[in-house]
C-alpha positions as CSV (number, residue, x, y, z in Angstrom):
1,M,30.0,40.3,22.6
2,T,31.6,38.2,19.9
3,Y,29.2,35.8,17.6
4,D,29.9,33.1,19.5
5,E,29.0,34.9,22.8
6,V,25.8,36.6,21.0
7,I,24.4,33.2,19.6
8,H,25.1,31.7,23.0
9,F,23.2,34.7,24.8
10,L,20.3,34.2,22.0
11,Y,19.8,30.5,22.4
12,H,20.1,30.6,26.3
13,S,18.0,33.8,26.7
14,L,14.8,33.0,24.4
15,P,12.9,30.2,23.5
16,V,14.2,28.5,20.9
17,F,11.5,26.8,18.6
18,H,13.8,24.3,16.9
19,R,15.4,23.1,20.0
20,E,12.6,23.1,22.3
21,G,9.2,22.7,20.0
22,K,5.9,24.0,20.9
23,K,6.9,25.4,24.1
24,A,8.9,28.0,22.5
25,Y,5.6,29.0,20.4
26,K,4.2,32.2,21.2
27,P,1.2,33.1,19.6
28,G,-0.1,36.0,18.3
29,L,1.4,39.5,16.6
30,D,1.5,41.4,19.6
31,N,5.4,40.4,20.7
32,I,6.7,41.4,16.8
33,V,4.5,44.0,16.2
34,S,6.1,45.2,19.9
35,L,9.4,44.2,18.5
36,C,9.7,46.1,15.4
37,A,7.9,49.7,16.7
38,Q,10.7,49.6,19.2
39,L,13.4,48.8,16.0
40,N,11.0,51.7,13.9
41,N,9.6,49.7,12.0
42,P,12.2,48.7,9.3
43,Q,9.8,46.0,7.7
44,H,8.1,48.9,6.2
45,S,11.1,50.0,4.6
46,F,11.6,47.6,1.0
47,K,9.5,45.6,-1.0
48,S,8.7,42.2,-0.1
49,L,7.2,39.1,-1.2
50,H,5.3,36.4,1.0
51,I,6.0,33.0,1.2
52,A,3.9,29.7,2.9
53,G,3.2,26.3,2.9
54,T,3.8,22.9,4.7
55,N,6.6,21.7,2.0
56,G,8.2,23.8,-0.7
57,K,8.2,27.1,1.1
58,G,11.9,27.0,1.6
59,S,13.3,26.0,-2.3
60,S,10.7,28.6,-3.7
61,S,12.1,31.1,-1.6
62,H,15.5,30.1,-3.0
63,F,14.6,29.6,-6.3
64,I,12.1,33.1,-6.8
65,A,15.5,35.1,-5.0
66,S,17.7,33.9,-7.4
67,I,15.5,34.3,-10.2
68,L,15.6,38.4,-8.6
69,Q,19.2,38.3,-8.8
70,E,19.4,37.3,-12.6
71,H,17.0,40.3,-12.9
72,G,19.7,42.7,-11.3
73,F,18.2,43.1,-8.2
74,K,19.7,43.4,-4.8
75,V,17.8,40.6,-3.0
76,G,16.9,39.9,0.7
77,L,16.4,36.4,1.9
78,Y,15.1,35.1,5.2
79,T,14.1,31.5,5.4
80,S,14.6,29.1,8.5
81,P,15.9,27.0,9.7
82,H,19.2,26.9,9.2
83,L,21.8,23.4,8.5
84,K,24.9,24.6,9.5
85,S,24.9,28.1,10.7
86,F,22.6,30.9,12.0
87,T,23.7,33.0,9.2
88,E,22.4,31.0,6.4
89,R,18.9,32.5,7.7
90,I,19.9,36.3,6.1
91,K,21.3,36.7,3.0
92,I,21.4,39.0,0.8
93,N,22.0,37.9,-3.0
94,G,23.3,34.8,-1.3
95,I,26.0,36.4,1.0
96,E,25.4,35.4,4.3
97,V,24.6,38.1,6.8
98,S,28.2,38.9,8.4
99,K,28.5,37.1,12.4
100,A,30.4,41.1,12.7
101,W,26.8,42.5,11.9
102,I,24.7,40.0,13.7
103,S,27.6,40.9,17.5
104,S,27.2,44.2,16.5
105,F,23.5,44.5,16.1
106,V,22.6,42.3,18.9
107,S,25.4,43.7,21.1
108,D,23.8,47.9,20.6
109,K,19.8,45.9,21.1
110,K,20.5,43.9,24.0
111,N,18.4,46.0,26.2
112,I,15.2,46.2,23.7
113,I,15.6,42.0,24.0
114,Q,15.1,42.4,27.7
115,E,12.2,44.8,27.2
116,V,10.1,42.9,24.9
117,S,11.2,39.1,26.0
118,P,10.7,37.9,22.4
119,S,10.7,34.3,21.0
120,F,14.2,33.2,19.3
121,F,12.3,33.1,16.3
122,E,10.6,36.7,16.6
123,W,14.3,38.1,17.1
124,T,15.3,36.3,14.2
125,V,13.1,38.3,12.1
126,A,12.9,41.6,13.4
127,M,17.0,41.3,12.8
128,A,16.4,40.3,9.6
129,F,14.0,43.1,8.9
130,C,16.8,45.7,10.1
131,Y,19.5,44.2,7.9
132,F,17.4,44.2,4.7
133,K,16.9,48.0,5.9
134,E,20.0,48.8,6.4
135,Q,21.7,47.4,3.5
136,Q,18.8,48.8,1.0
137,V,17.6,45.6,-0.8
138,D,15.2,46.1,-3.7
139,W,13.0,43.0,-2.5
140,A,13.3,40.7,0.5
141,I,11.6,37.0,-0.2
142,I,10.4,36.2,3.2
143,E,9.4,33.0,4.4
144,T,7.1,31.8,7.4
145,G,8.2,29.7,9.7
146,L,5.4,28.1,11.1
147,G,1.8,28.6,9.8
148,G,1.0,31.9,8.9
149,R,-1.7,33.9,10.4
150,L,-0.1,34.4,13.4
151,D,4.0,33.9,12.2
152,S,5.9,36.2,13.0
153,T,6.9,37.4,9.3
154,N,3.1,38.2,8.9
155,I,3.3,42.2,10.0
156,I,5.4,42.7,6.2
157,K,3.0,44.3,3.6
158,P,4.1,42.1,0.4
159,M,3.5,42.8,-2.8
160,G,2.7,38.9,-3.8
161,C,2.0,36.3,-1.7
162,L,2.5,32.2,-2.6
163,I,1.6,29.2,-0.3
164,T,3.1,26.4,-2.1
165,N,1.4,23.1,-0.5
166,I,-0.7,21.9,2.6
167,G,0.3,18.8,4.7
168,Y,0.4,17.2,7.7
169,D,2.7,18.8,10.4
170,H,3.2,21.1,13.5
171,Q,-0.8,19.9,14.2
172,D,-0.1,20.5,18.0
173,I,-0.1,24.6,16.6
174,L,-1.7,24.5,13.3
175,G,-4.5,21.6,13.6
176,N,-5.2,18.4,12.8
177,S,-7.0,18.6,9.3
178,L,-5.8,20.0,6.1
179,E,-9.1,22.1,6.5
180,E,-7.1,23.7,9.6
181,I,-3.3,24.2,8.3
182,A,-5.0,25.8,5.3
183,Y,-6.7,28.4,7.1
184,E,-3.2,28.9,9.3
185,K,-1.3,29.5,6.0
186,A,-4.2,31.3,4.0
187,G,-3.4,33.9,6.6
188,I,-0.6,35.9,4.7
189,I,-3.4,36.2,2.4
190,K,-3.8,40.2,2.2
191,Q,-6.4,42.8,1.2
192,G,-5.9,43.4,-2.8
193,I,-2.3,41.7,-2.6
194,P,-2.0,38.6,-5.3
195,V,-1.9,35.3,-4.5
196,T,-0.4,32.5,-6.2
197,I,-1.2,28.9,-4.9
198,S,1.3,26.1,-6.7
199,E,-0.6,22.6,-5.9
200,Y,-4.3,22.7,-6.4
201,Q,-5.9,20.7,-3.5
202,P,-9.8,20.3,-4.2
203,E,-10.5,19.3,-0.7
204,I,-9.3,22.5,0.4
205,S,-8.9,25.1,-2.7
206,N,-12.1,26.9,-1.0
207,I,-10.2,28.1,1.9
208,F,-8.0,30.6,0.0
209,L,-10.4,31.4,-2.5
210,E,-13.2,32.4,0.2
211,K,-10.0,34.0,2.5
212,A,-9.2,35.9,-1.1
213,N,-12.4,36.7,-2.2
214,N,-12.8,38.5,1.4
215,D,-10.1,40.3,0.9
216,H,-10.3,41.6,-2.5
217,A,-6.9,39.7,-3.5
218,P,-6.4,38.4,-7.1
219,I,-6.3,34.8,-6.3
220,Q,-4.5,31.8,-9.0
221,F,-3.8,28.0,-9.1
222,A,-0.4,26.9,-10.7
223,K,-2.1,25.0,-12.7
224,E,-4.1,27.6,-14.4
225,D,-1.5,29.5,-15.7
226,I,1.4,26.4,-16.4
227,K,0.9,23.5,-18.3
228,L,3.9,20.6,-17.9
229,L,4.6,19.2,-21.1
230,Q,8.0,17.1,-20.7
231,V,10.2,15.5,-17.6
232,S,13.4,14.4,-17.1
233,S,16.4,13.7,-15.6
234,G,20.1,13.0,-15.8
235,Q,22.7,16.2,-14.1
236,T,20.0,18.3,-13.5
237,L,15.9,18.1,-13.8
238,D,14.5,19.5,-16.6
239,L,11.6,20.3,-17.8
240,I,9.4,21.9,-20.8
241,L,6.3,23.6,-19.7
242,E,4.2,26.3,-21.0
243,S,2.9,28.9,-19.2
244,I,-0.4,31.7,-20.3
245,H,2.5,34.6,-20.1
246,F,5.6,33.7,-21.4
247,G,5.1,30.6,-23.6
248,E,7.4,27.9,-23.9
249,F,10.3,27.3,-20.9
250,N,12.7,25.1,-21.2
251,I,13.7,25.0,-17.3
252,E,16.8,23.4,-16.0
253,S,16.8,22.9,-12.7
254,P,19.8,22.0,-10.1
255,Y,17.4,20.0,-7.8
256,L,17.0,16.9,-8.8
257,G,13.5,15.9,-6.7
258,T,10.9,15.0,-8.6
259,Y,8.6,17.1,-6.2
260,Q,10.5,20.0,-7.1
261,I,8.3,20.2,-9.7
262,N,5.4,21.6,-8.1
263,N,7.6,24.2,-6.2
264,L,8.7,25.3,-10.0
265,M,5.3,25.3,-11.7
266,G,4.3,27.5,-8.6
267,V,7.2,29.5,-8.9
268,L,6.7,30.4,-12.3
269,A,3.0,30.6,-12.1
270,W,3.8,33.5,-9.6
271,C,6.5,35.0,-12.0
272,G,3.6,35.5,-14.2
273,Q,1.1,36.4,-11.8
274,L,3.6,39.5,-10.3
275,H,4.5,40.2,-14.1
276,S,1.2,40.8,-15.7
277,M,0.3,42.8,-13.0
278,G,2.8,45.2,-13.4
279,I,4.6,44.6,-9.5
280,I,8.0,43.5,-11.5
281,D,9.0,43.4,-14.9
282,L,10.0,39.8,-15.6
283,N,12.0,38.1,-18.8
284,K,11.5,35.0,-19.4
285,E,15.1,34.1,-20.2
286,K,16.3,35.6,-16.9
287,I,13.2,33.5,-14.8
288,A,15.0,30.3,-16.8
289,M,18.5,31.2,-16.1
290,G,17.8,32.1,-12.4
291,I,15.9,28.5,-11.8
292,K,19.4,27.2,-13.5
293,N,21.7,29.0,-11.3
294,S,19.9,28.9,-8.2
295,R,22.1,26.5,-6.6
296,I,25.2,29.0,-7.0
297,N,22.9,32.0,-6.3
298,T,21.2,31.1,-2.9
299,Q,23.4,27.9,-2.1
300,L,20.3,25.8,-0.6
301,K,21.4,23.0,0.9
302,G,19.9,19.3,1.6
303,R,17.0,18.9,-1.1
304,Y,17.4,15.6,-2.6
305,E,21.3,16.5,-2.2
306,I,23.4,13.8,-3.9
307,I,26.5,13.7,-1.5
308,S,28.3,10.8,-3.8
309,N,27.3,9.1,-6.9
310,E,29.6,5.8,-5.8
311,P,28.0,4.2,-3.9
312,K,25.2,6.7,-4.3
313,I,24.1,8.8,-1.4
314,I,20.9,10.7,-0.9
315,A,20.4,13.6,1.6
316,D,16.9,15.2,1.9
317,T,15.2,17.2,4.7
318,A,11.8,16.0,4.3
319,H,10.1,15.4,7.8
320,N,6.8,15.4,7.3
321,E,4.1,13.0,5.5
322,S,3.7,14.7,2.6
323,G,7.2,15.3,2.0
324,I,8.2,11.4,3.1
325,R,5.5,10.1,0.1
326,L,7.2,12.1,-2.3
327,L,10.6,11.7,-2.0
328,M,9.6,7.6,-1.2
329,D,7.8,7.6,-5.0
330,Q,11.3,9.3,-6.8
331,I,13.6,6.6,-5.1
332,K,11.5,3.6,-5.7
333,K,11.8,4.8,-9.4
334,E,15.7,4.7,-9.4
335,L,16.3,2.2,-7.1
336,K,17.9,-1.3,-8.9
337,G,19.4,-2.6,-5.6
338,K,18.9,-2.2,-2.0
339,L,17.5,1.0,0.1
340,W,19.1,1.6,3.0
341,I,17.5,4.3,5.0
342,I,19.7,6.4,7.6
343,L,16.5,8.0,9.8
344,G,16.5,10.3,12.5
345,M,12.9,12.5,13.2
346,V,11.9,15.1,16.2
347,A,10.1,13.5,19.1
348,D,7.4,15.9,18.6
349,K,6.3,14.9,14.7
350,D,3.5,12.7,13.9
351,L,5.7,9.4,13.7
352,D,2.7,6.9,12.7
353,L,1.8,9.0,9.4
354,V,5.3,9.0,8.3
355,L,5.9,5.3,9.2
356,Q,2.9,3.9,7.5
357,I,5.0,5.5,3.9
358,L,8.2,4.1,4.7
359,P,9.2,0.7,2.7
360,Q,9.3,-1.9,5.3
361,N,11.9,-4.1,2.6
362,A,15.0,-1.0,3.6
363,H,17.5,-2.0,5.6
364,Y,17.5,1.0,8.3
365,I,20.0,2.7,10.5
366,F,18.0,5.0,13.5
367,C,20.2,8.1,14.6
368,E,19.6,10.8,16.3
369,S,20.7,14.8,16.0
370,N,22.4,16.7,18.9
371,N,19.2,18.6,19.4
372,P,16.9,18.8,22.3
373,R,14.2,18.3,20.2
374,S,15.1,15.0,18.6
375,L,14.2,11.5,19.7
376,K,16.1,9.4,21.1
377,A,17.5,6.6,18.4
378,S,16.8,3.6,21.2
379,N,13.0,4.8,21.0
380,L,12.8,5.3,17.5
381,L,13.8,1.8,16.9
382,S,11.1,0.6,19.3
383,I,8.7,2.3,17.5
384,T,9.5,1.5,14.2
385,Q,9.5,-2.2,15.1
386,K,5.8,-2.2,15.9
387,N,5.6,-1.2,12.8
388,G,7.3,-4.1,10.9
389,L,10.5,-1.9,10.0
390,M,13.6,-3.5,11.5
391,G,16.7,-2.2,11.6
392,T,19.7,-1.1,13.9
393,V,20.7,2.0,16.3
394,I,24.0,4.1,15.2
395,E,23.5,7.5,17.3
396,D,25.8,9.2,14.8
397,V,24.7,10.0,11.7
398,N,28.6,10.7,10.1
399,E,29.3,7.2,11.9
400,A,25.9,5.4,9.9
401,I,26.2,6.8,6.9
402,A,30.5,5.3,7.5
403,F,28.8,1.7,8.3
404,V,26.5,1.6,5.6
405,K,29.1,2.5,2.6
406,S,31.1,-0.4,4.0
407,K,27.9,-2.6,3.5
408,M,26.9,-1.4,0.0
409,A,26.8,-3.0,-3.4
410,Q,27.0,-1.0,-6.4
411,D,23.2,-0.6,-7.5
412,D,22.4,0.1,-3.6
413,I,21.3,3.4,-2.3
414,M,21.6,5.0,1.1
415,L,19.4,7.8,1.9
416,V,19.5,10.0,4.9
417,T,16.4,11.8,5.6
418,G,13.7,12.0,8.2
419,S,15.1,15.7,10.2
420,T,16.6,18.5,8.9
421,Y,18.7,18.8,12.1
422,L,20.0,15.4,11.1
423,V,20.8,16.1,7.4
424,A,23.0,19.1,9.0
425,E,25.2,17.0,11.1
426,I,26.6,15.3,7.7
427,D,30.1,16.0,7.0
428,E,29.8,15.9,3.4
429,I,27.5,18.8,3.4
430,S,29.7,22.4,3.7
């Protein structure tokens, strides 16, 4: 099969969560265990690090991958979903898996797919494991999809775990309270394996502490190791931090979102934990260089991405209450003129939580992505009007961007947000 035929086969033969939502989700680990057994358990052939959380796990995964690259390691990186191409999900040292390898692998293993009947996510996880085994990576950074406890990635035996933060997202699967969601995320904590928690949230900290104590897993909250001394931003986000293990850090991040501060503190604390326990020998200067070169090394896109400075156009994949809240906090600090928000969301999100955060004095354009889960722009307009937000419908995001450009004044800001799938369709993000 050609690559296009393979992708068509996977999308149309397997339950695909990012297109179908909850009905594509297969709870439990039996399927992925069976699938990997058929593939000779590739997940046991490389050292791994496991990352979960509501927001920030993608950025943190890319930061740590870049840091390990700067140390000379061959680093596999598995993340989801992708923006432009399926191959973005599986990388080694920032280079995406080739379409030829995908085609060959799926063609050769099609009988296993038909025998096990995995979900799309289960299959892509197993495929990443096989690729990392074949390519003999030194380390693999594995990001969870949903939750953690029953996530398909949770069959690895990592050398360390990181949990970024807990917020409201995927409540239909993970639970309707922060405690329930935290319980699911804490499921990646394993017997004797050290874990770092990026953000201290007092109302749920005991859930992580209890799980870690039961599993005799060394646990730390980032704030116990890292102190933030100074923040400034221009072309980069510049931080001065103090680490118990490494001393004072001067960090230069190419990702400007101030929400990255918590992610960076978590990653740096995790580096300290892994280094102090002898799991990875890490160098202070190479850690800083890994963060500075993270965009070059890993090609992460869509995180407070400035598409244009004149006029100011920002794209961000924030899509839940906590992500949108942090994004709005930063926009408000930068805004001098009018704020234009191009908004598109998927239908299974808790819109009420998000809409309470969005400013009523912004100018809204409602869009929809080319995804079956996308909320129709006209329905989004109707819902937002009930919450006091006014705007108009332009279904295509690129047409919406062109329209707003024609209306913007010099001090205005255009923000495109609400859905990874909407941001993925922006032409300017290649």
